[in-house]
C-alpha beads as a LAMMPS data file, in Angstrom:
LAMMPS data file: protein, C-alpha beads

403 atoms
402 bonds

1 atom types
1 bond types

-500.0 500.0 xlo xhi
-500.0 500.0 ylo yhi
-500.0 500.0 zlo zhi

Masses

1 110.0

Atoms # bond

1 1 1 -0.021 -25.912 13.544
2 1 1 2.515 -25.145 10.484
3 1 1 -0.482 -24.411 7.987
4 1 1 -2.562 -22.365 10.667
5 1 1 -3.303 -18.709 9.271
6 1 1 -0.988 -16.774 12.108
7 1 1 -3.244 -13.990 11.367
8 1 1 -6.699 -15.440 11.785
9 1 1 -4.735 -17.264 14.851
10 1 1 -3.805 -13.676 16.034
11 1 1 -7.454 -12.348 15.620
12 1 1 -9.136 -15.507 17.627
13 1 1 -6.631 -14.419 20.134
14 1 1 -7.699 -11.073 21.050
15 1 1 -11.323 -12.388 20.908
16 1 1 -10.571 -14.540 23.841
17 1 1 -10.606 -17.898 22.356
18 1 1 -8.672 -20.328 25.079
19 1 1 -7.747 -22.991 22.000
20 1 1 -6.184 -20.270 20.236
21 1 1 -4.586 -18.932 23.502
22 1 1 -2.530 -22.017 23.883
23 1 1 -2.095 -22.797 19.977
24 1 1 -0.232 -19.383 19.839
25 1 1 2.028 -19.798 22.848
26 1 1 2.687 -23.809 21.430
27 1 1 3.845 -21.675 18.146
28 1 1 5.886 -19.204 20.507
29 1 1 7.765 -22.133 21.265
30 1 1 8.476 -23.331 17.739
31 1 1 11.492 -25.876 19.054
32 1 1 9.974 -27.651 22.045
33 1 1 6.970 -28.013 19.592
34 1 1 8.895 -29.562 16.765
35 1 1 10.869 -31.671 18.765
36 1 1 7.598 -33.277 20.503
37 1 1 5.635 -33.947 17.524
38 1 1 8.724 -35.683 15.854
39 1 1 9.951 -37.479 19.227
40 1 1 5.905 -39.223 19.627
41 1 1 5.789 -39.499 15.713
42 1 1 9.688 -41.334 15.735
43 1 1 8.304 -43.221 18.406
44 1 1 5.696 -44.227 17.219
45 1 1 6.642 -45.389 13.531
46 1 1 9.624 -47.620 15.497
47 1 1 6.596 -48.751 17.827
48 1 1 5.273 -50.401 14.624
49 1 1 7.901 -51.881 12.614
50 1 1 9.248 -53.491 15.895
51 1 1 5.740 -54.477 16.972
52 1 1 4.963 -55.800 13.426
53 1 1 8.527 -57.623 13.410
54 1 1 8.014 -59.463 16.842
55 1 1 4.386 -60.441 15.161
56 1 1 6.114 -61.573 12.042
57 1 1 8.594 -63.717 13.992
58 1 1 6.387 -65.397 16.567
59 1 1 3.667 -66.681 13.435
60 1 1 6.542 -67.060 10.650
61 1 1 9.873 -67.200 12.623
62 1 1 12.696 -66.396 10.392
63 1 1 10.804 -66.439 6.726
64 1 1 12.526 -63.920 4.486
65 1 1 9.784 -63.548 1.991
66 1 1 7.843 -63.005 5.237
67 1 1 9.659 -60.116 7.081
68 1 1 9.611 -58.490 3.272
69 1 1 5.728 -58.586 2.835
70 1 1 5.763 -57.584 6.724
71 1 1 8.339 -54.454 5.848
72 1 1 6.475 -53.504 2.835
73 1 1 3.196 -53.847 4.230
74 1 1 3.848 -51.901 7.530
75 1 1 5.803 -49.257 5.080
76 1 1 2.535 -48.639 3.428
77 1 1 0.449 -48.332 5.949
78 1 1 2.173 -45.879 8.288
79 1 1 3.119 -43.855 4.766
80 1 1 -1.110 -44.309 4.627
81 1 1 -2.608 -43.666 7.662
82 1 1 0.648 -41.940 9.439
83 1 1 2.235 -39.387 7.095
84 1 1 -0.020 -38.470 4.146
85 1 1 -3.013 -38.451 5.031
86 1 1 -3.346 -36.343 8.597
87 1 1 -0.856 -33.916 6.507
88 1 1 -3.279 -33.492 3.897
89 1 1 -6.428 -33.280 6.555
90 1 1 -4.692 -30.907 8.195
91 1 1 -3.519 -28.838 5.620
92 1 1 -7.263 -28.719 4.067
93 1 1 -8.603 -27.578 7.813
94 1 1 -5.844 -26.354 9.975
95 1 1 -7.393 -24.083 12.270
96 1 1 -10.067 -27.103 12.642
97 1 1 -7.517 -29.243 13.718
98 1 1 -4.469 -27.650 15.277
99 1 1 -7.142 -25.434 17.439
100 1 1 -8.218 -29.222 19.488
101 1 1 -4.770 -30.587 19.258
102 1 1 -3.021 -27.946 21.511
103 1 1 -4.791 -30.041 24.536
104 1 1 -2.817 -32.911 23.527
105 1 1 0.055 -31.385 22.896
106 1 1 0.767 -29.568 25.613
107 1 1 0.502 -32.756 28.409
108 1 1 2.772 -34.221 25.407
109 1 1 5.820 -31.460 25.271
110 1 1 5.364 -31.282 29.375
111 1 1 6.123 -35.208 28.936
112 1 1 8.810 -35.224 26.166
113 1 1 10.583 -32.156 27.592
114 1 1 13.779 -33.777 29.120
115 1 1 14.412 -35.884 26.292
116 1 1 13.533 -32.677 23.849
117 1 1 15.643 -30.389 25.563
118 1 1 18.691 -32.296 25.480
119 1 1 18.406 -32.978 21.763
120 1 1 17.496 -29.307 21.146
121 1 1 20.559 -28.896 22.861
122 1 1 22.765 -30.993 20.931
123 1 1 20.903 -29.438 16.957
124 1 1 21.778 -25.461 18.839
125 1 1 25.058 -26.682 19.228
126 1 1 25.770 -27.880 15.554
127 1 1 23.942 -24.914 14.456
128 1 1 25.907 -22.686 16.291
129 1 1 29.267 -24.633 14.727
130 1 1 27.084 -23.919 11.154
131 1 1 27.219 -20.324 12.175
132 1 1 23.376 -20.859 11.877
133 1 1 20.897 -17.810 14.030
134 1 1 17.382 -19.380 13.891
135 1 1 14.852 -17.308 15.417
136 1 1 12.075 -19.294 17.435
137 1 1 9.513 -17.187 17.983
138 1 1 7.672 -16.853 14.171
139 1 1 5.769 -13.793 16.106
140 1 1 8.302 -11.124 16.114
141 1 1 9.154 -11.576 12.572
142 1 1 8.065 -8.391 10.570
143 1 1 5.959 -8.151 7.509
144 1 1 7.170 -5.929 4.733
145 1 1 4.866 -3.021 2.315
146 1 1 4.805 -5.703 0.017
147 1 1 4.133 -8.392 1.506
148 1 1 0.667 -6.589 3.166
149 1 1 -0.440 -5.200 -0.675
150 1 1 -0.556 -9.188 -1.230
151 1 1 -2.514 -9.829 1.819
152 1 1 -4.489 -7.337 0.884
153 1 1 -4.944 -8.115 -2.727
154 1 1 -5.437 -11.985 -1.527
155 1 1 -8.010 -10.989 0.571
156 1 1 -10.400 -9.868 -2.726
157 1 1 -13.571 -12.284 -1.579
158 1 1 -13.151 -11.325 1.387
159 1 1 -13.952 -7.481 1.215
160 1 1 -15.943 -5.276 -1.154
161 1 1 -13.705 -3.511 -4.167
162 1 1 -14.003 -0.500 -2.764
163 1 1 -12.785 -0.630 0.312
164 1 1 -10.188 -3.167 -0.768
165 1 1 -9.279 -0.495 -3.630
166 1 1 -8.640 2.012 -0.199
167 1 1 -6.895 -0.293 1.801
168 1 1 -4.074 -0.599 -1.139
169 1 1 -4.499 2.899 -1.436
170 1 1 -3.498 3.644 1.765
171 1 1 -0.711 0.909 1.973
172 1 1 0.939 3.056 -1.506
173 1 1 1.054 6.149 0.834
174 1 1 4.575 5.270 1.990
175 1 1 5.870 5.811 -1.164
176 1 1 4.113 8.570 -2.835
177 1 1 5.312 11.962 -2.145
178 1 1 3.722 15.109 -1.608
179 1 1 4.853 16.569 -5.005
180 1 1 2.677 13.702 -6.924
181 1 1 0.083 15.460 -5.569
182 1 1 0.517 19.095 -4.957
183 1 1 -0.969 21.486 -6.919
184 1 1 1.518 22.895 -9.131
185 1 1 2.308 26.805 -8.805
186 1 1 0.390 28.671 -11.736
187 1 1 -2.988 26.890 -10.622
188 1 1 -2.642 27.856 -6.929
189 1 1 -5.415 30.436 -6.153
190 1 1 -3.228 32.925 -4.018
191 1 1 -3.265 36.928 -3.323
192 1 1 -0.975 39.599 -3.885
193 1 1 -1.658 42.201 -0.610
194 1 1 -0.223 44.649 -2.393
195 1 1 -2.465 44.994 -4.973
196 1 1 -5.020 47.857 -4.566
197 1 1 -7.908 47.496 -1.826
198 1 1 -10.933 47.068 -4.926
199 1 1 -8.565 44.177 -6.053
200 1 1 -7.833 42.820 -3.115
201 1 1 -11.776 42.615 -2.236
202 1 1 -13.121 41.351 -5.592
203 1 1 -10.495 38.395 -5.129
204 1 1 -11.563 37.805 -1.611
205 1 1 -15.214 38.180 -2.568
206 1 1 -14.814 35.810 -5.945
207 1 1 -12.559 32.981 -3.870
208 1 1 -13.161 29.384 -4.384
209 1 1 -11.326 28.588 -1.253
210 1 1 -11.639 28.047 2.952
211 1 1 -7.698 29.157 2.935
212 1 1 -5.799 31.343 0.567
213 1 1 -2.274 31.673 0.461
214 1 1 -1.428 35.771 0.388
215 1 1 2.147 36.543 -1.369
216 1 1 4.062 39.883 -1.970
217 1 1 4.914 41.585 -5.822
218 1 1 5.940 37.743 -7.217
219 1 1 3.397 34.526 -6.707
220 1 1 6.884 32.807 -5.121
221 1 1 6.869 35.035 -2.260
222 1 1 4.628 33.190 0.220
223 1 1 3.944 35.899 3.701
224 1 1 1.178 34.031 5.164
225 1 1 -2.316 32.034 4.545
226 1 1 -5.316 33.728 4.937
227 1 1 -8.855 32.037 6.516
228 1 1 -11.161 33.409 5.018
229 1 1 -14.066 33.977 7.912
230 1 1 -11.488 35.735 9.481
231 1 1 -11.384 38.723 6.608
232 1 1 -15.995 39.068 7.346
233 1 1 -15.122 41.246 10.489
234 1 1 -12.311 43.690 8.165
235 1 1 -15.621 44.411 5.847
236 1 1 -18.174 45.627 8.316
237 1 1 -17.353 49.079 7.271
238 1 1 -17.533 48.932 3.743
239 1 1 -13.441 49.143 3.253
240 1 1 -10.148 46.834 4.225
241 1 1 -7.285 47.560 5.666
242 1 1 -4.539 46.177 4.374
243 1 1 -2.728 46.341 7.968
244 1 1 -5.461 44.669 9.332
245 1 1 -5.016 41.867 7.102
246 1 1 -1.676 41.174 7.767
247 1 1 -2.042 40.791 11.084
248 1 1 -4.935 38.071 10.763
249 1 1 -2.355 36.230 8.318
250 1 1 -1.474 32.778 9.655
251 1 1 2.369 31.640 9.372
252 1 1 3.018 29.408 6.052
253 1 1 3.753 26.228 6.525
254 1 1 6.489 24.698 3.890
255 1 1 7.244 21.227 3.507
256 1 1 9.691 19.253 1.557
257 1 1 8.685 17.738 -1.926
258 1 1 10.322 14.605 -0.799
259 1 1 7.750 13.973 2.197
260 1 1 5.913 10.811 2.136
261 1 1 2.290 11.357 1.993
262 1 1 1.658 9.021 4.932
263 1 1 4.707 11.201 7.222
264 1 1 2.422 14.321 5.826
265 1 1 -0.727 13.073 7.177
266 1 1 0.710 12.362 10.648
267 1 1 2.600 15.769 10.549
268 1 1 -0.904 17.796 8.873
269 1 1 -2.939 15.461 12.303
270 1 1 0.159 16.996 14.788
271 1 1 0.090 21.051 13.760
272 1 1 -3.561 20.893 13.345
273 1 1 -3.007 22.243 9.273
274 1 1 -4.772 21.622 6.444
275 1 1 -2.589 23.387 4.242
276 1 1 1.031 23.135 3.287
277 1 1 3.566 24.748 0.750
278 1 1 5.626 22.372 -1.440
279 1 1 9.215 23.785 -2.112
280 1 1 12.220 21.878 -3.280
281 1 1 15.616 21.615 -2.244
282 1 1 16.887 25.316 -2.660
283 1 1 13.618 27.001 -0.971
284 1 1 11.676 27.066 -4.505
285 1 1 7.697 27.307 -4.103
286 1 1 6.672 23.909 -6.643
287 1 1 3.004 23.285 -5.374
288 1 1 0.744 23.448 -2.307
289 1 1 -0.525 20.536 -0.949
290 1 1 -3.904 19.710 1.152
291 1 1 -5.488 17.406 3.855
292 1 1 -8.183 17.293 0.789
293 1 1 -4.960 16.052 -2.074
294 1 1 -3.674 13.215 0.241
295 1 1 -7.703 12.160 1.618
296 1 1 -8.544 11.609 -2.034
297 1 1 -5.888 9.198 -3.006
298 1 1 -7.116 7.049 -0.120
299 1 1 -11.083 7.716 -0.777
300 1 1 -10.937 8.780 -4.861
301 1 1 -12.219 11.891 -5.625
302 1 1 -14.841 14.234 -3.728
303 1 1 -17.796 15.631 -5.483
304 1 1 -16.310 19.176 -4.371
305 1 1 -14.639 20.616 -6.683
306 1 1 -13.629 24.228 -7.530
307 1 1 -14.274 26.043 -10.946
308 1 1 -9.694 25.677 -11.408
309 1 1 -10.091 22.776 -10.817
310 1 1 -12.521 21.472 -13.988
311 1 1 -12.882 20.934 -17.360
312 1 1 -9.340 19.345 -17.470
313 1 1 -11.732 16.502 -19.290
314 1 1 -13.310 16.627 -22.804
315 1 1 -14.607 13.086 -23.892
316 1 1 -15.344 13.604 -27.641
317 1 1 -17.803 11.462 -29.732
318 1 1 -14.717 9.428 -31.175
319 1 1 -13.905 8.190 -27.359
320 1 1 -10.671 10.503 -27.559
321 1 1 -10.276 12.267 -24.646
322 1 1 -8.943 15.913 -24.599
323 1 1 -6.623 17.360 -21.923
324 1 1 -4.473 20.099 -20.433
325 1 1 -0.839 19.240 -20.416
326 1 1 -0.447 20.363 -16.439
327 1 1 -2.950 17.849 -15.873
328 1 1 -1.175 15.281 -12.895
329 1 1 -0.616 12.150 -14.270
330 1 1 -2.058 10.297 -11.211
331 1 1 -4.972 12.269 -11.598
332 1 1 -5.406 11.018 -14.910
333 1 1 -4.472 7.358 -14.230
334 1 1 -7.312 7.534 -10.913
335 1 1 -10.099 9.258 -13.496
336 1 1 -9.851 7.664 -16.378
337 1 1 -8.577 4.515 -15.446
338 1 1 -4.859 4.752 -17.757
339 1 1 -1.458 3.722 -16.944
340 1 1 0.735 6.278 -17.488
341 1 1 4.393 5.145 -16.259
342 1 1 4.651 7.235 -12.914
343 1 1 8.026 6.677 -12.813
344 1 1 9.721 10.375 -13.192
345 1 1 7.293 13.038 -14.469
346 1 1 4.431 14.510 -12.525
347 1 1 2.346 16.044 -15.493
348 1 1 1.079 15.034 -18.812
349 1 1 2.987 17.848 -20.275
350 1 1 6.444 16.142 -18.295
351 1 1 5.918 13.246 -19.193
352 1 1 5.498 14.127 -23.523
353 1 1 8.444 16.849 -23.355
354 1 1 10.734 13.423 -21.154
355 1 1 9.592 11.155 -24.447
356 1 1 10.516 13.089 -27.058
357 1 1 13.280 15.111 -25.725
358 1 1 11.988 18.053 -27.601
359 1 1 9.487 20.822 -27.375
360 1 1 7.008 19.101 -29.987
361 1 1 5.349 21.186 -32.376
362 1 1 1.219 21.461 -33.045
363 1 1 0.306 18.395 -34.689
364 1 1 2.547 16.450 -33.298
365 1 1 2.075 12.615 -32.503
366 1 1 3.690 9.836 -30.221
367 1 1 2.502 6.665 -28.658
368 1 1 3.038 6.323 -24.641
369 1 1 2.183 3.150 -22.817
370 1 1 0.436 2.099 -25.538
371 1 1 -1.953 5.237 -26.095
372 1 1 -1.730 7.483 -28.713
373 1 1 -1.274 11.392 -28.246
374 1 1 -1.942 14.224 -30.701
375 1 1 -0.457 17.449 -29.580
376 1 1 -3.247 19.919 -29.847
377 1 1 -1.780 23.317 -28.756
378 1 1 1.749 24.633 -27.458
379 1 1 2.207 27.790 -25.980
380 1 1 5.485 28.936 -24.010
381 1 1 7.637 25.797 -24.360
382 1 1 4.793 23.952 -23.157
383 1 1 1.997 21.549 -24.319
384 1 1 -1.064 23.083 -22.892
385 1 1 -3.576 20.907 -24.917
386 1 1 -3.352 17.196 -26.703
387 1 1 -6.211 14.907 -27.631
388 1 1 -5.754 10.833 -25.856
389 1 1 -6.734 8.088 -27.876
390 1 1 -7.678 4.998 -25.058
391 1 1 -6.458 1.917 -25.895
392 1 1 -9.882 0.303 -26.328
393 1 1 -10.235 3.273 -29.089
394 1 1 -7.103 2.459 -30.574
395 1 1 -8.177 -1.226 -30.618
396 1 1 -11.794 -1.049 -32.537
397 1 1 -10.769 1.913 -34.432
398 1 1 -7.653 1.579 -35.478
399 1 1 -6.069 5.145 -34.831
400 1 1 -2.629 5.937 -36.571
401 1 1 -0.239 7.295 -35.258
402 1 1 3.763 7.994 -35.225
403 1 1 5.951 7.190 -32.592

Bonds

1 1 1 2
2 1 2 3
3 1 3 4
4 1 4 5
5 1 5 6
6 1 6 7
7 1 7 8
8 1 8 9
9 1 9 10
10 1 10 11
11 1 11 12
12 1 12 13
13 1 13 14
14 1 14 15
15 1 15 16
16 1 16 17
17 1 17 18
18 1 18 19
19 1 19 20
20 1 20 21
21 1 21 22
22 1 22 23
23 1 23 24
24 1 24 25
25 1 25 26
26 1 26 27
27 1 27 28
28 1 28 29
29 1 29 30
30 1 30 31
31 1 31 32
32 1 32 33
33 1 33 34
34 1 34 35
35 1 35 36
36 1 36 37
37 1 37 38
38 1 38 39
39 1 39 40
40 1 40 41
41 1 41 42
42 1 42 43
43 1 43 44
44 1 44 45
45 1 45 46
46 1 46 47
47 1 47 48
48 1 48 49
49 1 49 50
50 1 50 51
51 1 51 52
52 1 52 53
53 1 53 54
54 1 54 55
55 1 55 56
56 1 56 57
57 1 57 58
58 1 58 59
59 1 59 60
60 1 60 61
61 1 61 62
62 1 62 63
63 1 63 64
64 1 64 65
65 1 65 66
66 1 66 67
67 1 67 68
68 1 68 69
69 1 69 70
70 1 70 71
71 1 71 72
72 1 72 73
73 1 73 74
74 1 74 75
75 1 75 76
76 1 76 77
77 1 77 78
78 1 78 79
79 1 79 80
80 1 80 81
81 1 81 82
82 1 82 83
83 1 83 84
84 1 84 85
85 1 85 86
86 1 86 87
87 1 87 88
88 1 88 89
89 1 89 90
90 1 90 91
91 1 91 92
92 1 92 93
93 1 93 94
94 1 94 95
95 1 95 96
96 1 96 97
97 1 97 98
98 1 98 99
99 1 99 100
100 1 100 101
101 1 101 102
102 1 102 103
103 1 103 104
104 1 104 105
105 1 105 106
106 1 106 107
107 1 107 108
108 1 108 109
109 1 109 110
110 1 110 111
111 1 111 112
112 1 112 113
113 1 113 114
114 1 114 115
115 1 115 116
116 1 116 117
117 1 117 118
118 1 118 119
119 1 119 120
120 1 120 121
121 1 121 122
122 1 122 123
123 1 123 124
124 1 124 125
125 1 125 126
126 1 126 127
127 1 127 128
128 1 128 129
129 1 129 130
130 1 130 131
131 1 131 132
132 1 132 133
133 1 133 134
134 1 134 135
135 1 135 136
136 1 136 137
137 1 137 138
138 1 138 139
139 1 139 140
140 1 140 141
141 1 141 142
142 1 142 143
143 1 143 144
144 1 144 145
145 1 145 146
146 1 146 147
147 1 147 148
148 1 148 149
149 1 149 150
150 1 150 151
151 1 151 152
152 1 152 153
153 1 153 154
154 1 154 155
155 1 155 156
156 1 156 157
157 1 157 158
158 1 158 159
159 1 159 160
160 1 160 161
161 1 161 162
162 1 162 163
163 1 163 164
164 1 164 165
165 1 165 166
166 1 166 167
167 1 167 168
168 1 168 169
169 1 169 170
170 1 170 171
171 1 171 172
172 1 172 173
173 1 173 174
174 1 174 175
175 1 175 176
176 1 176 177
177 1 177 178
178 1 178 179
179 1 179 180
180 1 180 181
181 1 181 182
182 1 182 183
183 1 183 184
184 1 184 185
185 1 185 186
186 1 186 187
187 1 187 188
188 1 188 189
189 1 189 190
190 1 190 191
191 1 191 192
192 1 192 193
193 1 193 194
194 1 194 195
195 1 195 196
196 1 196 197
197 1 197 198
198 1 198 199
199 1 199 200
200 1 200 201
201 1 201 202
202 1 202 203
203 1 203 204
204 1 204 205
205 1 205 206
206 1 206 207
207 1 207 208
208 1 208 209
209 1 209 210
210 1 210 211
211 1 211 212
212 1 212 213
213 1 213 214
214 1 214 215
215 1 215 216
216 1 216 217
217 1 217 218
218 1 218 219
219 1 219 220
220 1 220 221
221 1 221 222
222 1 222 223
223 1 223 224
224 1 224 225
225 1 225 226
226 1 226 227
227 1 227 228
228 1 228 229
229 1 229 230
230 1 230 231
231 1 231 232
232 1 232 233
233 1 233 234
234 1 234 235
235 1 235 236
236 1 236 237
237 1 237 238
238 1 238 239
239 1 239 240
240 1 240 241
241 1 241 242
242 1 242 243
243 1 243 244
244 1 244 245
245 1 245 246
246 1 246 247
247 1 247 248
248 1 248 249
249 1 249 250
250 1 250 251
251 1 251 252
252 1 252 253
253 1 253 254
254 1 254 255
255 1 255 256
256 1 256 257
257 1 257 258
258 1 258 259
259 1 259 260
260 1 260 261
261 1 261 262
262 1 262 263
263 1 263 264
264 1 264 265
265 1 265 266
266 1 266 267
267 1 267 268
268 1 268 269
269 1 269 270
270 1 270 271
271 1 271 272
272 1 272 273
273 1 273 274
274 1 274 275
275 1 275 276
276 1 276 277
277 1 277 278
278 1 278 279
279 1 279 280
280 1 280 281
281 1 281 282
282 1 282 283
283 1 283 284
284 1 284 285
285 1 285 286
286 1 286 287
287 1 287 288
288 1 288 289
289 1 289 290
290 1 290 291
291 1 291 292
292 1 292 293
293 1 293 294
294 1 294 295
295 1 295 296
296 1 296 297
297 1 297 298
298 1 298 299
299 1 299 300
300 1 300 301
301 1 301 302
302 1 302 303
303 1 303 304
304 1 304 305
305 1 305 306
306 1 306 307
307 1 307 308
308 1 308 309
309 1 309 310
310 1 310 311
311 1 311 312
312 1 312 313
313 1 313 314
314 1 314 315
315 1 315 316
316 1 316 317
317 1 317 318
318 1 318 319
319 1 319 320
320 1 320 321
321 1 321 322
322 1 322 323
323 1 323 324
324 1 324 325
325 1 325 326
326 1 326 327
327 1 327 328
328 1 328 329
329 1 329 330
330 1 330 331
331 1 331 332
332 1 332 333
333 1 333 334
334 1 334 335
335 1 335 336
336 1 336 337
337 1 337 338
338 1 338 339
339 1 339 340
340 1 340 341
341 1 341 342
342 1 342 343
343 1 343 344
344 1 344 345
345 1 345 346
346 1 346 347
347 1 347 348
348 1 348 349
349 1 349 350
350 1 350 351
351 1 351 352
352 1 352 353
353 1 353 354
354 1 354 355
355 1 355 356
356 1 356 357
357 1 357 358
358 1 358 359
359 1 359 360
360 1 360 361
361 1 361 362
362 1 362 363
363 1 363 364
364 1 364 365
365 1 365 366
366 1 366 367
367 1 367 368
368 1 368 369
369 1 369 370
370 1 370 371
371 1 371 372
372 1 372 373
373 1 373 374
374 1 374 375
375 1 375 376
376 1 376 377
377 1 377 378
378 1 378 379
379 1 379 380
380 1 380 381
381 1 381 382
382 1 382 383
383 1 383 384
384 1 384 385
385 1 385 386
386 1 386 387
387 1 387 388
388 1 388 389
389 1 389 390
390 1 390 391
391 1 391 392
392 1 392 393
393 1 393 394
394 1 394 395
395 1 395 396
396 1 396 397
397 1 397 398
398 1 398 399
399 1 399 400
400 1 400 401
401 1 401 402
402 1 402 403
């Protein structure tokens, strides 16, 4: 009864299994269940010992040797057949033993109720004096996210690898923020509403996204979100009216940078939105996050990518990988199977600057988390391009690097 899988039991209860329902009811009043089992167990053990003593007295009288042998023999019999053997069987096949046993235990609990109630009252009194609180209903115990993650990991033999990975990603959404998966501000495709008509028209025609942030004067001053489906009517006469363009803009949706992904997914659902602008505590624009970004954290990369999102990885014949400095560390770990640290820095450039605590020069080499990295190009105090050597390449070819 104690070893049965509670999650499996709950599943059987939902399916309408009568034995499972009865077992769940017994486990719901664990004090009465344990009291009745222990009472029956103790009663039979004492009765067996008393019966053994009675038989020895009738056959051998007050023979001390016979009493000693009888005591050792009944102790061995009880230990094997009443304790070790049944408990091993029950622990090995808890479901097959517990479910049918519930039909026997239910009437026993009713039969032993008076004695168990008195004993239980005394136990509760002693526990109260010892300031120990008890929880009789085990079903009310909460499971933590780490325990849930452990359950998913333990289910690897019952779930396809892809499904297990999706479930783990879903569990991890609670501790990942939008700041971890957002598209950085310098990579956002946006529209300057104050640009001339030809420039506006060309940007709209060549846009690779359905939703386009629109700003005035500076990229950080977002005034609305343009849905390209609404622009078609504005081009009917071959001209573009900026006043009409302003009217079709949607209200921008701003998101704090520390918002957990799971919470943001729920907010997207409630607001019927697909795109949000990420801002810091001072209201400065940091980037944007889309519903697709969050879904990719659960199911993996989608096949469709805009040209601005391609070309971040370039593999060389020697196995090394050429990377853009602004590439997200989470994206590198997910796509390339790396294990770069995600504690503080969000991009490869940030990780390198944090590790060196200085602006590196071209040609500088370092090692982070066991991966040799060479700085290929720097610009405006940031790392533009770097070359990374995966660990398996390092082991095979012995890539030299300085830390």
